[in-house]
C-alpha positions, 0 to 999 in steps of 0.5 A: 676881852684882852689877849692873855699875853705879855707884850714888850715894846721898845724896852730900855732899862737903865740902873741908876748910877751909884752917885748923883750925876754918875751915868747909869748902867744901860742893861736892856736896849730897845727890846721887842718881844711877845709871849703868847698864852700857852707857850714854853719859852726859854730865855738864854744869855750869859751873866750880865746879858740882861735876861734876869732884868727882863724877867723882873719886868714881866710882873713889874718888879722893875719898870721900863726906863723907856718903852712899855711892858703890857701884861694881859692888856695892863701896862706895868706902869699903871700903879693902880693895877699892880695887884692885877698884874701880879695875880696874872704873873707869878715869879719863882727865883733862884733860891727857894729858901727866900720864898718859903715862909712857913714851917709846914709845906701846906701852910707855905703854899696857902700863905698868899691865899690867906693874905688875899682872903680866899675862903678856907675851903677854896684854899684847901682845894687849891693847895691840894691841887697845886701840891699834886701838880708838882708831885709834892702832895705826900710831903704836905705836912713836912717841914720845908727845911727837911726837903731837898733843894729840888723839892723846896723849889717845887714847893715854891712853884706850888705856892705860885700855882695856887694863885692861879696865874696865867704866866709863871716866870722862873728866874734861873730856878735850878741854878742852886740845885744838884742834877737830880733837883734840876731834873725834878724842877724841869720835869715839873715845869714841862708838865705844867705847860703841857698838862695845864696850859700854863705859860712858862718863861724859863730864864736859864743858862743851861743849854739842856734846859733850853732845848726842852722849851718850844721857843728859845730867846737869846739875849746878848748885851741887852738886845735879842740876838736870836729868837726861834725854835731850839733847832733854829737857834742852836744850829747857829753854833759859831754865833752863840760861841762868839757871844760866850754861850755854849751849845748842847753837848750833842750839838757840839759833837755834831758840829765837830764831826761835820767840821771833820767831814762827817755828813750829819744833819746840822739840826740834831739836838738830842742823844736819840737824834744823834744815835739814829743819824750815826746809825743811818750813816754807818749802815749806809757805809757798810 
């Protein structure tokens, strides 16, 4: 039985040149990466780093120029298995309006299942389960255009969930949302990973989102710059800044305080951790 994982080996991808004979744009440069089942990984990088291009390789929207991407034992270059790959890996994009196709929420979530010929009673069960999982069941008979951006994105996620994929890839799903919508979507993503064991890959440029993942992969100029836990990655403040990335606000504060001579642990990521460390320091001083 094949492992439920995505394996990227020597992945190079070149967008072809605009005109015949023109050199192409090399976007990914020999990446090696494995996403095992059950993981919540965030992929970080500034615009143009290659993170979204990588995401599109996970379910064969793009195919490697060199190297291989293998999904649950299936090479994405195997055209005969494209349907199998896309059943294993669901994609959620930036703009939920581009993924919503029906005029009623529950009909939208059912759309792909109907196209696959899933029996009506099974469709009903899956749609209800998916909408409950993203906390949108009470809106099942609403029109999508009446929903907020965060709610629309949760409906888009429900549509993917109903397909029962092993992996969900979210390509900057909160980029077009207000802070409330971002919180809703991120809470949903974390619950899917924690409560249902869904493997999640979150492509983002928001540091506060990446902090909540179990693993952070930083891509710069088509290569993997860092790969580790949030604490391992975000303690590399100067390295991240050198490639044009921010760090979480709390990490930035601790970094500046340490530079000023305040003895704080370097691996503080959350406001609560910062509060406790400062409280301990001030108590010791007094």
